[in-house]
C-alpha distance (Angstrom), angle and dihedral (degrees) to the residues before:
residue distance angle dihedral
M1 . . .
E2 3.79 . .
T3 3.81 91.2 .
T4 3.82 91.4 50.3
A5 3.80 91.9 48.6
T6 3.81 91.3 48.0
R7 3.77 92.2 48.2
E8 3.81 93.2 48.8
D9 3.83 92.0 48.1
V10 3.80 91.6 50.6
R11 3.80 91.7 43.0
R12 3.82 90.3 54.3
D13 3.81 93.3 44.4
L14 3.81 90.4 47.1
R15 3.81 91.4 58.0
V16 3.81 90.8 50.4
F17 3.82 90.3 46.1
M18 3.81 91.3 51.8
N19 3.80 91.7 49.2
R20 3.78 95.7 50.3
T21 3.79 99.3 39.4
G22 3.79 97.3 37.4
L23 3.84 91.3 -130.3
D24 3.80 115.4 141.5
L25 3.81 127.5 -150.1
R26 3.80 92.9 -100.0
T27 3.81 91.3 56.5
I28 3.81 92.7 44.9
A29 3.81 90.2 48.6
G30 3.79 90.6 53.0
Q31 3.80 91.8 51.1
T32 3.82 96.8 44.3
G33 3.81 99.3 41.7
F34 3.79 95.8 -116.9
A35 3.77 124.1 128.9
H36 3.78 112.7 -104.7
R37 3.80 89.6 -124.0
S38 3.81 91.0 54.4
L39 3.81 91.9 55.7
L40 3.78 90.9 46.1
Q41 3.79 88.5 54.4
F42 3.79 92.7 45.4
S43 3.80 93.9 48.8
S44 3.80 93.3 47.6
A45 3.78 125.8 79.7
G46 3.81 91.9 -111.5
D47 3.80 127.5 112.5
Y48 3.76 118.2 -75.1
G49 3.76 127.9 -179.8
A50 3.80 110.7 -92.2
G51 3.80 95.8 -130.6
E52 3.80 94.9 42.5
G53 3.78 90.1 45.0
A54 3.79 91.8 56.9
Y55 3.81 92.0 46.8
T56 3.81 92.8 48.8
A57 3.80 91.8 46.0
A58 3.82 91.5 52.3
A59 3.82 92.2 47.9
L60 3.80 93.0 48.8
R61 3.80 91.5 46.5
K62 3.80 89.8 52.7
F63 3.80 91.0 49.0
M64 3.82 93.4 49.6
D65 3.81 92.0 47.3
A66 3.82 89.6 51.6
H67 3.81 92.9 49.1
P68 3.82 105.3 38.5
W69 3.79 122.2 177.6
Q70 3.79 109.8 -100.8
P71 3.82 119.0 -142.3
P72 3.82 115.7 -127.8
E73 3.78 118.1 -87.6
L74 3.79 120.1 -109.1
P75 3.83 107.7 -95.0
G76 3.82 94.4 -132.0
Q77 3.79 142.8 -64.9
L78 3.79 116.3 -26.3
Y79 3.79 117.1 -149.5
S80 3.78 120.6 -162.5
T81 3.80 114.8 -115.3
A82 3.79 135.0 158.3
A83 3.81 88.0 -96.8
T84 3.82 95.6 50.4
R85 3.80 90.7 48.0
A86 3.82 90.7 51.5
M87 3.80 89.8 49.7
D88 3.80 91.9 48.2
D89 3.81 88.7 53.1
L90 3.79 88.6 51.5
I91 3.81 91.8 50.7
D92 3.81 89.4 51.4
Y93 3.80 89.3 51.1
C94 3.80 94.0 49.8
A95 3.81 93.0 42.0
E96 3.80 84.7 68.2
G97 3.80 90.6 62.9
N98 3.81 100.3 -89.2
L99 3.82 131.5 132.6
S100 3.80 127.0 -128.6
V101 3.79 148.0 155.3
L102 3.81 124.0 -118.1
Y103 3.77 116.9 -170.3
G104 3.77 144.6 150.5
P105 3.80 143.0 132.8
A106 3.79 125.6 -60.7
G107 3.80 115.5 -73.4
S108 3.80 96.3 34.7
Q109 3.84 94.0 116.2
K110 3.81 95.4 -116.8
S111 3.79 96.4 135.4
F112 3.80 93.8 38.1
L113 3.80 93.6 52.1
L114 3.81 93.6 46.1
E115 3.81 92.5 47.1
F116 3.82 91.5 46.9
R117 3.82 95.1 49.2
A118 3.81 92.0 44.4
A119 3.82 91.1 51.2
E120 3.81 88.7 51.8
A121 3.80 91.2 47.5
A122 3.81 92.2 49.9
R123 3.81 88.0 69.3
E124 3.80 90.9 60.7
P125 3.84 122.8 90.7
E126 3.81 87.2 -120.4
P127 3.83 110.3 26.1
R128 3.79 110.9 -141.9
L129 3.81 94.4 -158.5
I130 3.80 132.6 41.3
W131 3.82 117.4 -169.3
I132 3.80 118.3 -153.6
P133 3.81 115.6 -178.0
V134 3.79 111.5 -156.1
P135 3.82 108.2 -134.3
G136 3.79 93.7 -172.5
R137 3.77 130.7 -68.7
M138 3.81 113.6 16.4
T139 3.79 131.0 -175.6
P140 3.82 121.5 -139.6
L141 3.82 89.5 -107.1
Q142 3.81 93.1 52.5
I143 3.78 94.4 51.5
L144 3.81 93.9 41.9
K145 3.80 89.3 52.8
R146 3.81 90.6 52.8
I147 3.80 90.2 52.2
S148 3.80 90.5 46.5
I149 3.81 92.2 52.8
G150 3.80 92.2 48.4
L151 3.79 90.9 51.4
G152 3.79 93.6 47.3
A153 3.80 89.8 -122.5
P154 3.82 121.1 166.6
Y155 3.79 119.2 -86.1
A156 3.80 117.8 -93.1
Q157 3.78 139.0 162.1
G158 3.77 126.2 -131.1
V159 3.80 131.0 25.0
D160 3.81 95.8 -83.0
G161 3.81 94.5 48.7
V162 3.81 93.8 47.5
R163 3.81 91.9 45.6
Q164 3.79 92.4 50.4
N165 3.80 92.0 50.5
I166 3.81 90.2 50.0
L167 3.80 90.7 50.8
Y168 3.81 91.6 48.5
T169 3.82 93.9 46.7
V170 3.80 96.3 46.8
R171 3.81 93.4 45.4
A172 3.81 90.0 51.1
R173 3.81 92.7 53.2
K174 3.78 122.0 103.9
S175 3.81 92.4 -138.0
P176 3.82 136.9 28.1
V177 3.80 123.7 -97.9
A178 3.81 132.5 -143.3
V179 3.81 122.7 -140.6
A180 3.82 116.2 -155.7
L181 3.80 114.4 -156.7
D182 3.80 103.5 -162.8
E183 3.81 126.8 -159.9
C184 3.79 89.6 16.4
D185 3.80 89.7 159.8
L186 3.83 84.1 81.7
M187 3.81 90.1 65.2
E188 3.79 96.3 75.6
R189 3.82 90.1 122.9
D190 3.82 96.3 36.3
L191 3.76 100.2 71.1
D192 3.81 92.5 136.8
T193 3.80 87.9 60.6
L194 3.79 91.3 51.8
E195 3.79 90.0 48.5
T196 3.82 89.6 52.6
I197 3.81 90.3 56.1
R198 3.79 93.5 43.7
R199 3.80 90.8 53.4
L200 3.78 90.4 47.2
A201 3.81 89.5 54.1
D202 3.81 89.1 49.6
L203 3.81 91.3 53.1
L204 3.80 89.4 49.4
R205 3.78 96.8 40.8
G206 3.78 110.2 170.3
K207 3.81 91.1 10.7
L208 3.82 102.7 65.1
G209 3.79 122.5 42.0
L210 3.78 125.6 -168.1
I211 3.80 133.5 -146.4
V212 3.79 113.4 -166.9
A213 3.81 103.9 -162.1
G214 3.79 134.1 -178.2
N215 3.78 145.8 104.5
D216 3.80 127.1 -50.5
Q217 3.81 91.5 -76.5
I218 3.79 91.5 66.5
M219 3.79 93.9 90.6
N220 3.80 88.6 65.3
L221 3.81 88.2 70.9
F222 3.78 91.7 72.6
K223 3.80 99.4 45.6
P224 3.81 115.9 112.5
R225 3.79 113.7 -95.7
R226 3.78 136.2 175.2
G227 3.79 112.2 -65.1
R228 3.81 93.7 3.2
Y229 3.76 132.6 84.3
F230 3.78 119.5 -167.7
E231 3.79 102.6 -171.8
Q232 3.82 89.4 119.8
W233 3.80 90.7 55.4
R234 3.80 95.1 44.2
S235 3.78 93.6 48.4
R236 3.81 88.1 57.5
V237 3.78 108.3 35.3
E238 3.79 93.9 42.7
Q239 3.79 88.5 64.6
K240 3.80 87.2 83.5
T241 3.80 126.5 6.4
V242 3.80 120.5 173.2
R243 3.81 126.3 -171.2
V244 3.80 118.1 -169.1
L245 3.79 137.3 -172.5
G246 3.78 130.4 -157.1
P247 3.82 125.0 -88.2
T248 3.77 121.8 -55.9
R249 3.80 117.5 -113.4
D250 3.82 91.6 -100.3
E251 3.81 91.7 48.7
A252 3.80 90.9 48.2
R253 3.82 91.5 48.3
H254 3.81 89.4 56.6
M255 3.81 91.5 48.8
L256 3.80 92.7 48.0
I257 3.81 94.9 49.7
A258 3.82 91.7 44.6
E259 3.81 90.1 55.4
V260 3.81 103.3 39.1
G261 3.80 104.0 17.6
D262 3.77 128.4 -122.1
G263 3.78 118.6 -28.7
T264 3.76 134.7 173.4
D265 3.80 117.2 -70.9
E266 3.78 88.2 -113.4
Q267 3.82 92.3 54.7
V268 3.79 94.6 45.3
N269 3.80 94.9 44.7
G270 3.79 91.6 45.2
T271 3.79 91.5 54.5
L272 3.80 92.1 46.7
D273 3.81 91.2 48.0
D274 3.80 90.2 53.6
C275 3.82 90.2 52.3
T276 3.80 97.0 46.1
V277 3.80 117.6 111.2
I278 3.81 134.8 172.7
D279 3.79 120.7 -120.1
P280 3.81 106.4 -121.9
L281 3.81 92.8 -144.0
T282 3.81 104.4 43.2
R283 3.83 98.5 20.1
K284 3.80 87.9 -132.8
K285 3.78 119.4 145.1
Y286 3.78 119.3 -121.7
I287 3.78 138.6 160.0
S288 3.79 116.5 -100.4
A289 3.79 102.9 -128.2
R290 3.79 89.6 -156.4
R291 3.81 92.3 55.9
L292 3.78 91.1 43.6
F293 3.80 94.9 54.8
L294 3.81 91.2 45.6
A295 3.81 88.4 52.4
I296 3.82 90.7 49.0
R297 3.79 90.0 50.0
D298 3.80 91.3 51.7
I299 3.82 92.4 48.4
L300 3.81 91.7 51.5
K301 3.82 91.6 46.8
R302 3.81 91.9 52.0
R303 3.79 90.5 50.1
A304 3.80 91.3 50.0
R305 3.81 91.5 50.7
R306 3.80 91.5 49.9
K307 3.80 91.0 51.1
A308 3.78 91.8 48.4
S309 3.83 93.9 50.3
């Protein structure tokens, strides 16, 4: 009984380990000295000799302990601004199983904040936020796999298998989880993928929240179009929609001085002027966080070169 329990525990943990690390059984077999066929037999539900099963389980446990999954590093220093506080409130809202839209112009720290909070959450036993940047076109299987990895769900192949493992993992959690789909404005031609995620959220209502994030064009995703009706999406995402801008001038001044130290008023104001942009919708001025951090990087590089010369 003890051998069976040990084997099943290791078998379950092995599937999670494979999902998160991206290592397949053939690679693990090569690194542990087992035949690939032996690990296939061990990881399946078939019979396996009791003694050999215990030996294999112990060896695999040792291998997994020696090669643990590492959570992502924090992307940098996060400074509190009105925008980051609004986004944190939105994460709290969606981490209770709700759906929302987060949008705004470039330089408003949307991606940075989501990546930062997700990297923090990845260190928790049950991460409350999973960040999925959309690189371009994505199939339902690709995006479901990203969610599965963030959850630490068991490995599976195919859309149905991955979806079932997500459902099982989320339902077994003690608390809900929020999934942030970033740069969703790039999914104009991947509406089936968005529908897959929306249906997943419906199946896990109250347990899985969703943040649909992107630039100002993101709201076009949910407009009616030929052959598609998005009333289901609108009825959910319109519950909470948040638009953010970049830091104010005073907030950016604090960030700049914290990173590079005090400078003359002319130097500080010149840098802030170079990073100031106008929001095309409200005509309000704000500091592009992206431009600001590039300017800080350049200042620090110039200082390092002067010290080296």
